TORNU-659019 format. One record per residue (C-alpha): x negated, z negated, y negated; residue in three letters. Coordinates in pm, 1 decimal. Layout:
<<X,Z,Y>,'ala'>;
...
END
This chain:
<<7262.0,10344.3,-18052.5>,'unk'>;
<<7445.2,10488.0,-18365.4>,'unk'>;
<<7169.4,10305.2,-18602.9>,'unk'>;
<<6989.7,10418.6,-18897.3>,'unk'>;
<<6644.8,10612.0,-18838.5>,'unk'>;
<<6447.7,10442.4,-19088.6>,'unk'>;
<<6278.6,10686.5,-19332.2>,'unk'>;
<<5879.0,10631.1,-19409.3>,'unk'>;
<<5877.2,10439.9,-19702.5>,'unk'>;
<<5559.5,10335.2,-19858.2>,'unk'>;
<<5472.4,10037.6,-20090.3>,'unk'>;
<<5472.5,10216.9,-20419.0>,'unk'>;
<<5794.5,10360.2,-20303.9>,'unk'>;
<<5980.4,10008.1,-20245.2>,'unk'>;
<<5850.5,9827.5,-20514.4>,'unk'>;
<<5944.9,10086.8,-20757.8>,'unk'>;
<<6326.1,10185.5,-20605.3>,'unk'>;
<<6335.0,9742.3,-20576.3>,'unk'>;
<<6629.0,9740.9,-20862.1>,'unk'>;
<<6870.3,10051.9,-20660.3>,'unk'>;
<<6808.0,9814.6,-20359.0>,'unk'>;
<<7010.0,9588.9,-20127.6>,'unk'>;
<<6896.7,9330.8,-19850.3>,'unk'>;
<<7133.7,9290.2,-19538.0>,'unk'>;
<<7035.0,9005.3,-19324.8>,'unk'>;
<<7147.1,9014.2,-18960.4>,'unk'>;
<<7317.2,8710.5,-18750.3>,'unk'>;
<<7368.0,8626.3,-18377.7>,'unk'>;
<<7310.2,8858.9,-18132.3>,'unk'>;
<<7217.2,8786.5,-17743.4>,'unk'>;
<<6862.6,8928.6,-17859.3>,'unk'>;
<<6692.8,8715.9,-18090.7>,'unk'>;
<<6319.5,8766.8,-18096.2>,'unk'>;
<<6273.2,9140.7,-18201.5>,'unk'>;
<<5957.0,9160.4,-18349.9>,'unk'>;
<<5893.7,8833.6,-18454.8>,'unk'>;
<<5618.3,8708.5,-18142.7>,'unk'>;
<<5412.6,9017.8,-18329.9>,'unk'>;
<<5469.3,8888.8,-18671.9>,'unk'>;
<<5373.3,8512.2,-18562.6>,'unk'>;
<<5034.0,8657.1,-18383.3>,'unk'>;
<<4973.9,8880.7,-18713.1>,'unk'>;
<<4629.5,8746.5,-18872.5>,'unk'>;
<<4780.2,8776.3,-19220.1>,'unk'>;
<<5139.2,8716.7,-19171.2>,'unk'>;
<<5120.6,8461.8,-18881.3>,'unk'>;
<<5114.2,8094.6,-19089.8>,'unk'>;
<<5420.6,8188.2,-19283.7>,'unk'>;
<<5613.2,8282.0,-18984.0>,'unk'>;
<<5466.3,7958.1,-18819.0>,'unk'>;
<<5568.7,7737.2,-19116.3>,'unk'>;
<<5916.5,7886.7,-19114.0>,'unk'>;
<<5972.4,7824.4,-18729.0>,'unk'>;
<<5806.4,7451.5,-18749.0>,'unk'>;
<<6031.5,7410.9,-18979.7>,'unk'>;
<<6348.6,7536.8,-18849.8>,'unk'>;
<<6213.5,7370.9,-18505.3>,'unk'>;
<<6213.0,7003.7,-18694.1>,'unk'>;
<<6555.9,7049.0,-18838.8>,'unk'>;
<<6713.4,7179.8,-18515.8>,'unk'>;
<<6535.4,6861.2,-18310.9>,'unk'>;
<<6672.6,6650.9,-18559.5>,'unk'>;
<<7031.6,6784.5,-18601.0>,'unk'>;
<<7040.8,6810.5,-18196.8>,'unk'>;
<<6838.4,6488.5,-18072.2>,'unk'>;
<<6647.1,6685.4,-17818.7>,'unk'>;
<<6292.7,6862.3,-17822.2>,'unk'>;
<<6303.5,7187.2,-18014.5>,'unk'>;
<<5945.6,7436.1,-18025.3>,'unk'>;
<<6043.3,7763.7,-18147.2>,'unk'>;
<<5671.0,7851.3,-18163.9>,'unk'>;
<<5626.0,7793.3,-17858.2>,'unk'>;
<<5954.4,7991.9,-17731.7>,'unk'>;
<<5841.9,8294.4,-17965.2>,'unk'>;
<<5456.9,8257.3,-17813.8>,'unk'>;
<<5604.6,8295.3,-17500.5>,'unk'>;
<<5852.5,8532.1,-17590.0>,'unk'>;
<<6120.3,8370.7,-17390.7>,'unk'>;
<<6517.9,8454.3,-17530.5>,'unk'>;
<<6721.3,8173.6,-17598.8>,'unk'>;
<<7009.0,8148.6,-17375.4>,'unk'>;
<<7410.3,8088.6,-17462.3>,'unk'>;
<<7306.8,7693.8,-17387.1>,'unk'>;
<<7038.6,7744.2,-17613.1>,'unk'>;
<<7247.2,7878.8,-17872.7>,'unk'>;
<<7112.5,7593.7,-18118.7>,'unk'>;
<<6758.9,7737.9,-18120.0>,'unk'>;
<<6934.5,8110.4,-18179.0>,'unk'>;
<<7065.6,7979.7,-18475.0>,'unk'>;
<<6734.1,7807.1,-18608.4>,'unk'>;
<<6505.4,8134.5,-18528.2>,'unk'>;
<<6720.3,8386.0,-18709.2>,'unk'>;
<<6731.2,8157.0,-18992.8>,'unk'>;
<<6320.4,8085.3,-18963.4>,'unk'>;
<<6282.7,8462.5,-18874.5>,'unk'>;
<<6475.5,8597.8,-19187.9>,'unk'>;
<<6363.6,8340.6,-19463.0>,'unk'>;
<<6001.2,8426.3,-19334.3>,'unk'>;
<<6014.0,8811.2,-19355.8>,'unk'>;
<<6158.7,8782.1,-19699.7>,'unk'>;
<<5832.4,8520.6,-19811.6>,'unk'>;
<<5579.9,8807.1,-19666.3>,'unk'>;
<<5735.0,9089.1,-19853.2>,'unk'>;
<<5683.5,8864.1,-20132.4>,'unk'>;
<<5388.8,8694.3,-20057.1>,'unk'>;
<<5164.4,9058.0,-19977.1>,'unk'>;
<<5342.3,9293.5,-20159.1>,'unk'>;
<<5488.0,9121.8,-20453.3>,'unk'>;
<<5806.0,9260.7,-20386.5>,'unk'>;
<<6113.8,8994.4,-20411.5>,'unk'>;
<<6490.8,8970.8,-20386.1>,'unk'>;
<<6527.0,8848.0,-20756.0>,'unk'>;
<<6509.3,9233.6,-20799.6>,'unk'>;
<<6711.0,9373.0,-20561.6>,'unk'>;
<<7089.5,9532.0,-20696.5>,'unk'>;
<<7218.9,9329.8,-20387.5>,'unk'>;
<<7204.5,9019.3,-20116.1>,'unk'>;
<<7431.4,8995.1,-19825.7>,'unk'>;
<<7424.9,8833.7,-19465.2>,'unk'>;
<<7685.3,8891.0,-19133.7>,'unk'>;
<<7731.8,8559.1,-19035.0>,'unk'>;
<<7430.0,8314.0,-19023.1>,'unk'>;
<<7252.6,8610.2,-19241.4>,'unk'>;
<<7483.2,8450.2,-19517.0>,'unk'>;
<<7329.4,8101.9,-19503.4>,'unk'>;
<<6990.9,8210.4,-19465.1>,'unk'>;
<<7088.7,8486.4,-19798.4>,'unk'>;
<<7234.7,8161.0,-19978.5>,'unk'>;
<<6858.6,7945.7,-19892.1>,'unk'>;
<<6674.8,8296.9,-19970.3>,'unk'>;
<<6835.6,8288.5,-20308.3>,'unk'>;
<<6822.1,7941.8,-20353.8>,'unk'>;
<<7107.9,7787.9,-20347.7>,'unk'>;
<<7048.0,7588.7,-20042.5>,'unk'>;
<<6780.1,7453.7,-19858.4>,'unk'>;
<<6648.3,7504.1,-19510.7>,'unk'>;
<<6827.3,7202.1,-19404.2>,'unk'>;
<<7171.2,7287.8,-19585.7>,'unk'>;
<<7181.6,7629.3,-19416.6>,'unk'>;
<<7149.6,7489.0,-19054.4>,'unk'>;
<<7242.2,7146.5,-19074.6>,'unk'>;
<<7641.4,7264.9,-18985.1>,'unk'>;
<<7600.8,7531.3,-18771.3>,'unk'>;
<<7392.1,7366.9,-18606.4>,'unk'>;
<<7614.3,7046.8,-18575.7>,'unk'>;
<<7893.8,7274.2,-18439.6>,'unk'>;
<<7668.3,7493.4,-18211.6>,'unk'>;
<<7749.8,7294.7,-17879.5>,'unk'>;
<<8062.1,7317.0,-17927.6>,'unk'>;
<<8089.8,7710.4,-17990.9>,'unk'>;
<<7885.5,7769.0,-17695.1>,'unk'>;
<<8123.4,7597.5,-17502.6>,'unk'>;
<<8398.4,7788.9,-17593.4>,'unk'>;
<<8191.8,8126.0,-17547.7>,'unk'>;
<<8239.4,8077.0,-17196.9>,'unk'>;
<<8609.0,8173.3,-17137.9>,'unk'>;
<<8608.9,8458.0,-17434.0>,'unk'>;
<<8523.0,8835.5,-17417.6>,'unk'>;
<<8416.3,8996.7,-17712.8>,'unk'>;
<<8531.7,9358.7,-17783.9>,'unk'>;
<<8599.0,9621.2,-18042.5>,'unk'>;
<<8916.5,9849.4,-18140.3>,'unk'>;
<<8871.5,10181.6,-18298.0>,'unk'>;
<<9007.3,10489.0,-18375.7>,'unk'>;
<<8906.4,10802.0,-18507.7>,'unk'>;
<<9264.7,10923.7,-18647.9>,'unk'>;
<<9393.0,10928.6,-18944.0>,'unk'>;
<<9541.1,10658.9,-18931.5>,'unk'>;
<<9356.6,10392.1,-18992.1>,'unk'>;
<<9439.6,10041.7,-18757.3>,'unk'>;
<<9616.2,9834.6,-19027.8>,'unk'>;
<<9469.5,9496.0,-19027.7>,'unk'>;
<<9830.6,9290.6,-19093.2>,'unk'>;
<<9985.8,9436.3,-18774.1>,'unk'>;
<<9659.7,9361.8,-18605.3>,'unk'>;
<<9695.0,9013.6,-18691.7>,'unk'>;
<<10041.9,8987.0,-18620.7>,'unk'>;
<<10005.1,9092.4,-18248.0>,'unk'>;
<<9740.5,8835.2,-18227.5>,'unk'>;
<<9940.4,8562.9,-18315.5>,'unk'>;
<<10220.2,8709.4,-18144.1>,'unk'>;
<<9940.0,8675.8,-17825.2>,'unk'>;
<<9835.3,8340.2,-17904.5>,'unk'>;
<<10222.2,8219.6,-17910.4>,'unk'>;
<<10208.5,8258.8,-17579.9>,'unk'>;
<<10003.5,7948.0,-17540.6>,'unk'>;
<<9763.7,8108.7,-17270.9>,'unk'>;
<<9474.7,8144.7,-17500.3>,'unk'>;
<<9390.5,8270.7,-17869.6>,'unk'>;
<<9233.4,8587.5,-17981.4>,'unk'>;
<<9147.9,8708.5,-18322.1>,'unk'>;
<<8915.5,8931.0,-18574.7>,'unk'>;
<<8588.7,8803.1,-18593.6>,'unk'>;
<<8483.9,9118.3,-18803.5>,'unk'>;
<<8600.1,9423.3,-19000.1>,'unk'>;
<<8331.6,9648.6,-18966.4>,'unk'>;
<<8557.0,10013.6,-19072.5>,'unk'>;
<<8881.2,10077.1,-19198.7>,'unk'>;
<<8896.5,10215.9,-18860.7>,'unk'>;
<<8705.6,9958.0,-18621.4>,'unk'>;
<<8714.6,9592.4,-18602.1>,'unk'>;
<<8543.9,9320.5,-18355.6>,'unk'>;
<<8759.7,9052.2,-18164.3>,'unk'>;
<<8688.8,8811.3,-17936.5>,'unk'>;
<<8982.5,8677.5,-17750.0>,'unk'>;
<<9037.4,8378.6,-17451.4>,'unk'>;
<<9087.6,8401.9,-17089.7>,'unk'>;
<<9302.4,8719.8,-17054.5>,'unk'>;
<<9429.9,8781.3,-17394.4>,'unk'>;
<<9258.2,9090.2,-17442.4>,'unk'>;
<<9404.5,9228.9,-17175.0>,'unk'>;
<<9708.5,9150.6,-17300.0>,'unk'>;
<<9648.4,9325.6,-17642.6>,'unk'>;
<<9476.6,9644.1,-17493.4>,'unk'>;
<<9781.8,9660.4,-17301.1>,'unk'>;
<<10005.3,9630.9,-17627.9>,'unk'>;
<<9792.1,9798.2,-17863.9>,'unk'>;
<<9949.0,10147.7,-17893.3>,'unk'>;
<<10227.3,9940.8,-18079.6>,'unk'>;
<<9945.0,9918.5,-18392.6>,'unk'>;
<<10023.9,10282.9,-18466.1>,'unk'>;
<<10131.3,10581.8,-18370.5>,'unk'>;
<<9789.4,10724.3,-18296.9>,'unk'>;
<<9560.4,10682.8,-18002.8>,'unk'>;
<<9370.8,10334.2,-18009.0>,'unk'>;
<<9075.3,10279.6,-17803.9>,'unk'>;
<<8900.9,9947.3,-17701.8>,'unk'>;
<<8599.0,9857.2,-17569.1>,'unk'>;
<<8467.5,9540.6,-17368.1>,'unk'>;
<<8149.8,9358.9,-17410.8>,'unk'>;
<<7980.3,9233.2,-17131.3>,'unk'>;
<<7808.2,8952.4,-17267.4>,'unk'>;
<<7936.1,8582.0,-17390.6>,'unk'>;
<<7963.6,8528.8,-17775.5>,'unk'>;
<<8052.2,8190.2,-17973.3>,'unk'>;
<<8381.2,8244.4,-18104.4>,'unk'>;
<<8264.4,8208.5,-18503.7>,'unk'>;
<<8508.1,8355.7,-18748.2>,'unk'>;
<<8851.5,8326.5,-18516.0>,'unk'>;
<<9097.1,8046.8,-18538.0>,'unk'>;
<<8925.2,7981.7,-18118.7>,'unk'>;
<<8712.4,7724.3,-18326.8>,'unk'>;
<<9016.3,7505.4,-18428.7>,'unk'>;
<<9044.6,7418.8,-18088.2>,'unk'>;
<<8735.9,7168.6,-18114.1>,'unk'>;
<<8854.0,7102.0,-18501.0>,'unk'>;
<<8487.2,7286.5,-18595.0>,'unk'>;
<<8638.5,7388.9,-18886.1>,'unk'>;
<<8763.6,7042.4,-19017.9>,'unk'>;
<<8439.6,6919.0,-18916.3>,'unk'>;
<<8232.0,7135.8,-19058.6>,'unk'>;
<<8411.7,7088.0,-19403.6>,'unk'>;
<<8339.0,6731.6,-19388.2>,'unk'>;
<<7967.4,6804.5,-19350.3>,'unk'>;
<<7932.3,7018.7,-19652.3>,'unk'>;
<<8072.8,6762.2,-19873.4>,'unk'>;
<<7704.6,6646.4,-19779.4>,'unk'>;
<<7483.7,6931.3,-19852.0>,'unk'>;
<<7219.5,6818.1,-20111.3>,'unk'>;
<<7250.9,7164.8,-20261.8>,'unk'>;
<<7480.6,7407.7,-20349.0>,'unk'>;
<<7479.1,7356.3,-20755.1>,'unk'>;
<<7228.4,7664.1,-20844.1>,'unk'>;
<<7416.1,7935.0,-20858.6>,'unk'>;
<<7206.9,8281.0,-20645.5>,'unk'>;
<<6898.0,8386.2,-20810.6>,'unk'>;
<<7052.8,8748.4,-20655.4>,'unk'>;
<<7382.8,8916.3,-20656.0>,'unk'>;
<<7529.4,8765.9,-20333.5>,'unk'>;
<<7825.2,8954.0,-20205.9>,'unk'>;
<<7976.8,8728.9,-19971.1>,'unk'>;
<<8144.0,8873.0,-19630.2>,'unk'>;
<<8393.2,8542.5,-19646.6>,'unk'>;
<<8533.3,8647.8,-19921.7>,'unk'>;
<<8473.1,9054.9,-19990.2>,'unk'>;
<<8316.9,9005.1,-20349.0>,'unk'>;
<<8014.0,8841.6,-20546.6>,'unk'>;
<<8191.0,8489.4,-20535.3>,'unk'>;
<<7909.6,8214.2,-20516.9>,'unk'>;
<<7875.4,8028.4,-20844.9>,'unk'>;
<<7649.1,7712.3,-20917.7>,'unk'>;
<<7981.3,7485.4,-20715.5>,'unk'>;
<<8192.1,7661.1,-20459.4>,'unk'>;
<<7942.1,7747.2,-20219.7>,'unk'>;
<<8079.9,7425.6,-20002.7>,'unk'>;
<<8464.8,7618.9,-20057.3>,'unk'>;
<<8355.8,7943.0,-19990.3>,'unk'>;
<<8131.1,7795.8,-19670.9>,'unk'>;
<<8445.1,7611.5,-19551.2>,'unk'>;
<<8621.7,7937.8,-19485.9>,'unk'>;
<<8294.0,8090.1,-19337.8>,'unk'>;
<<8303.0,7906.0,-19021.3>,'unk'>;
<<8658.5,8063.0,-18921.3>,'unk'>;
<<8758.7,8391.9,-19133.9>,'unk'>;
<<8677.4,8723.9,-19010.7>,'unk'>;
<<8321.7,8862.3,-19133.4>,'unk'>;
<<8462.2,9181.9,-19401.3>,'unk'>;
<<8145.8,9410.6,-19258.3>,'unk'>;
<<8360.8,9694.3,-19460.7>,'unk'>;
<<8370.5,9572.9,-19779.3>,'unk'>;
<<7975.0,9499.7,-19746.2>,'unk'>;
<<7911.1,9834.1,-19708.2>,'unk'>;
<<8155.0,9975.7,-19926.4>,'unk'>;
<<8017.1,9818.0,-20200.5>,'unk'>;
<<7688.7,9864.7,-20151.2>,'unk'>;
<<7752.4,10254.3,-20205.1>,'unk'>;
<<8038.2,10197.5,-20471.5>,'unk'>;
<<7733.2,10055.4,-20699.6>,'unk'>;
<<7473.8,10328.5,-20614.5>,'unk'>;
<<7244.7,10124.4,-20372.6>,'unk'>;
<<6956.3,10401.6,-20312.4>,'unk'>;
<<6777.5,10133.6,-20036.7>,'unk'>;
<<6927.5,9924.8,-19786.7>,'unk'>;
<<6651.7,9653.3,-19657.6>,'unk'>;
<<6775.6,9498.4,-19317.1>,'unk'>;
<<6612.0,9161.3,-19240.4>,'unk'>;
<<6620.1,8944.1,-18921.8>,'unk'>;
<<6456.9,9023.8,-18586.9>,'unk'>;
<<6602.8,9367.8,-18447.4>,'unk'>;
<<6883.6,9393.6,-18708.2>,'unk'>;
<<7196.0,9548.6,-18533.9>,'unk'>;
<<7551.1,9579.8,-18719.1>,'unk'>;
<<7499.5,9662.9,-19056.7>,'unk'>;
<<7205.5,9983.6,-18960.1>,'unk'>;
<<7478.3,10083.3,-18675.8>,'unk'>;
<<7798.6,10075.6,-18901.8>,'unk'>;
<<7572.5,10248.1,-19132.4>,'unk'>;
<<7471.1,10488.8,-18882.9>,'unk'>;
<<7814.4,10613.3,-18766.7>,'unk'>;
<<7918.8,10591.3,-19112.9>,'unk'>;
<<7670.5,10839.7,-19200.5>,'unk'>;
<<7677.1,11077.4,-18918.0>,'unk'>;
<<8066.3,11087.6,-18948.4>,'unk'>;
<<8062.2,11191.4,-19329.6>,'unk'>;
<<7781.5,11422.9,-19256.5>,'unk'>;
<<8009.0,11585.3,-18985.1>,'unk'>;
<<8294.4,11592.0,-19215.1>,'unk'>;
<<8155.7,11742.7,-19490.4>,'unk'>;
<<7929.5,12006.8,-19367.0>,'unk'>;
<<8036.8,12369.6,-19381.7>,'unk'>;
<<8378.2,12245.5,-19557.9>,'unk'>;
<<8608.9,12567.3,-19492.6>,'unk'>;
<<8427.9,12619.3,-19125.5>,'unk'>;
<<8659.7,12613.4,-18770.6>,'unk'>;
<<8433.1,12333.9,-18668.5>,'unk'>;
<<8488.1,12171.8,-19017.0>,'unk'>;
<<8875.9,12154.3,-18914.5>,'unk'>;
<<8840.7,12006.2,-18577.9>,'unk'>;
<<8588.4,11725.3,-18742.2>,'unk'>;
<<8887.5,11630.4,-18985.0>,'unk'>;
<<9056.7,11575.8,-18687.6>,'unk'>;
<<8860.1,11335.3,-18505.7>,'unk'>;
<<8715.2,11179.8,-18852.9>,'unk'>;
<<9047.5,11183.1,-19024.6>,'unk'>;
<<9016.4,10792.0,-19116.9>,'unk'>;
<<8706.8,10889.3,-19319.8>,'unk'>;
<<8895.1,11195.1,-19434.7>,'unk'>;
<<9182.9,11057.5,-19585.1>,'unk'>;
<<8995.3,10829.4,-19817.5>,'unk'>;
<<8691.3,11017.2,-19921.8>,'unk'>;
<<8892.3,11175.4,-20220.0>,'unk'>;
<<8956.2,10804.6,-20311.8>,'unk'>;
<<8660.3,10672.0,-20251.8>,'unk'>;
<<8356.0,10928.6,-20333.4>,'unk'>;
<<8096.0,10663.9,-20297.6>,'unk'>;
<<8124.1,10689.0,-19922.6>,'unk'>;
<<7953.1,11082.5,-19993.8>,'unk'>;
<<7641.0,10888.5,-20062.1>,'unk'>;
<<7620.7,10723.7,-19713.2>,'unk'>;
<<7419.0,11038.9,-19549.3>,'unk'>;
<<7143.3,11000.5,-19834.6>,'unk'>;
<<7063.0,10610.7,-19853.5>,'unk'>;
<<6731.7,10531.7,-19691.3>,'unk'>;
<<6697.1,10253.4,-19462.3>,'unk'>;
<<6376.7,9974.4,-19398.7>,'unk'>;
<<6395.5,9783.3,-19049.9>,'unk'>;
<<6177.3,9507.3,-19282.7>,'unk'>;
<<5993.5,9367.7,-18959.8>,'unk'>;
<<5924.3,9704.4,-18853.7>,'unk'>;
<<5802.7,9804.6,-19209.2>,'unk'>;
<<5580.7,9469.8,-19218.3>,'unk'>;
<<5394.8,9540.9,-18927.2>,'unk'>;
<<5293.0,9894.2,-19036.7>,'unk'>;
<<5136.1,9775.8,-19364.0>,'unk'>;
<<4747.7,9731.6,-19436.4>,'unk'>;
<<4730.5,9473.5,-19606.5>,'unk'>;
<<4374.1,9430.0,-19755.8>,'unk'>;
END
């Protein structure tokens, strides 16, 4: 799975190291329940999880004008389908906020003491809520209002990952240009949805645009580039595909009516929209106006985590996915490249992971990747003994 293998971390260790910790919140995936049912049925955690699920249900039902019962859905263990994308949105944010409240309520570990926090896609909205910048309603109402159109657009889209292991990192500008050239042909739109590492990125394309990208990708660099297709359907957020339903402009209009957004985050919040600690006490509307159609800067978040000396990453949400997987691949690659520095095996590894070797002299912070401790919060909570 290329995911991290979480170390055993005690309550005392997690609390003591919180000032050198980062919270990473997940976004949408095809599976969104994770261990939320276990947390809901837990004698201590249950009331907190139920409270957040009920609030999410109310906001979702009011926005979508349809009955929503997330407590029943979680109790029954029923994953939302693509046509129920709106429920996935509310479920993910509710579960993340509930987990963070459990951590603070029962273990006195608060995100306000952490070094940084960030979230992928919906996770950034949940992070803004956890940090006191937005209310839960503020965080949910705009993506919920766009959810039907986003789900409908997903039926004609394909998610793929473009990656290379050579010393030629995939040039972002050339990929953007190739996408623009394909889009100009008038037979569907394709765009980058997330930059994972210097040698990998997620793209979402309509119709046969991914096929056309595959046919022309060799022109991006002189080295071999691979393209892997995902069989699931994904709402094409963070790509220009959303322009087709005026989702960007409609979202920006809705953002005018946020009740909050006038309080800076309580924890340094790194935005995957801007690739920086950009939020202040008045610009949340501006940044979230770009959130809907701009690629997610995953690599910038990971690089910054290592640069700041973070020692523990706490992954929040139901079965966290993209951050554990990306951190895990990076840690594995760094370990392979730096082991037995002058052996013949290392020389072959340098060829295989050349993109990483080429930047290590400039970015020595990456050497810390294998030493990071990772905590999957839902697992950690269920492993603890509460008096």
